[in-house]
N, C-alpha and C positions, 0 to 999 in steps of 0.2 A: 897116641895109638892110631896113627894113620890120618888124623885130622890135620890138614895143612892150611886151611883157610877158614877164618871166622869173620863173618860180616855181621856187625852189630848195629841195630837201629836204636838210637837213644835220643830222647827229646833235646838234650843239650850236647850232642856229640861234638859239635864245633868247638865247644869249650873243653869238654872232658878229655878228648883224645890228645890234647896238647901235652899233658903230663902223664899219659897212660904208661908209656914205656919207662919213664923215670920211676913210677910207682913199682914196677916190676924190678927194676935194678936196685932200688933202695929198700926193698922188702926182704927180710930173711926167710919168709915163708912162701913167697910167690916166685914162680919161675915160668918162663916162657920157652918152649922148645925152639931151638934155632931155626928149624925148617918151617915153623908156623908163621903165617901172615895174618895180622889182625887189621881189618879196616872197618869202616862204618859210615853211617849216615844218619839223617834225621827223617823220621817217618813223615809221610805226606800230610798228616793232620797238623803237625807242628812246624814243618819246614817253612810254610808260608808266613808264619808269624815271626820269623827271624829276619836278620838283615838281608838285603837284596842279594849280596854275594854268597850267602849260604845256600840258596836254592840250586844254582848250577853245580856247586861244589859238593853238596851233601844229600841232594835228593836222590832216592833210589831209582828214580826214572832214568838217570843218566849213568847208572853203573851196570855194565854188561854182566849178564848172568844172574842178576838179582831179581827174585820174584817179589811181587807185591802182595801183602796181606794186610788185613785190618788188625792193627795192634792196639788201638784205643777204643775198643768196643764200648766201654762203660761211658765214655764221653758222648757217643752217638745216642745213648739212651736218654740223655738229659732232655731232649726235645719232648719226649713223651711225659717225663716227670714234670717238666715245666708247665705242660698243659693242664695238669691237675692242681697247680699251685693255688688257683682261685678257690677251689672247693676245699682244699686242706688248710687254708689259712686260718680259719676259725676253729679248727679242731684242737683237742688237747694233744700233748706231745705223744702219748701212747697211741691214740687213735690215728694221728697223722702217720706215725711209723708203720702201723698196720696197713694203712691204705697204700703207702709207698711200697712196702714189702709185697703187697698183693699185685701191684702194677709191675714190679720187676719180676716177680714169679710168673706172672702171666706172659710177660715178654720172653722169659727163658723157655716156658712151655711151648709157646708158639714157634720159637726158633727150633726147638727140639723136634716137635711134631711135623713141622714143615720142611726140615732139612732133608728128609728122605725124598720128598718131592723134587728138590733141586738135584740131589745126587742121582736119582733115576733119570731126570731130564738131561743132566750133563753126560751120563753114561750113554744114553741114546744118541745124543749129538756126537759124541766121540766115536761111536761105532759106525756112524754113517759116513 
C-alpha cells in the first residue's frame, strides 16, 4: 500500500538476509510486492560483536537515510540490575524478584517522568 522500502535492523541480519528472498519464493503464504525493496543491517549494540567485515557492510552508520534509535533498551538496564546483585544474592527467590521488579519499575518511572523534560528541551532547541 505505497510502502516501497523496508529497512530492518536485526541482531543477525548478516546471516538472516542470505535466505530471506528464498523464504518468500518458497512459501505459499508469503509474498513480496515487486516494487518493494527490503534491506537491513545490524544495530549498533550488536554489530561490534560480529566479524570485522560486518561493521562497514551492516552498520546503520553507513546507510544513507537511516536514522539511529536505541533498539536494545533492556540490555542497557543490566548495568543497574547488576549493581544490586550483591544485595539480592542472599534473598529468597520471591524477595529477589520483588526487588528487581522494583528497580525496573523505578527505572521505567524515571524515564516516563523525565522524558517530558527532554522533549521540552529538544523543542526549545529546534525552535531557536
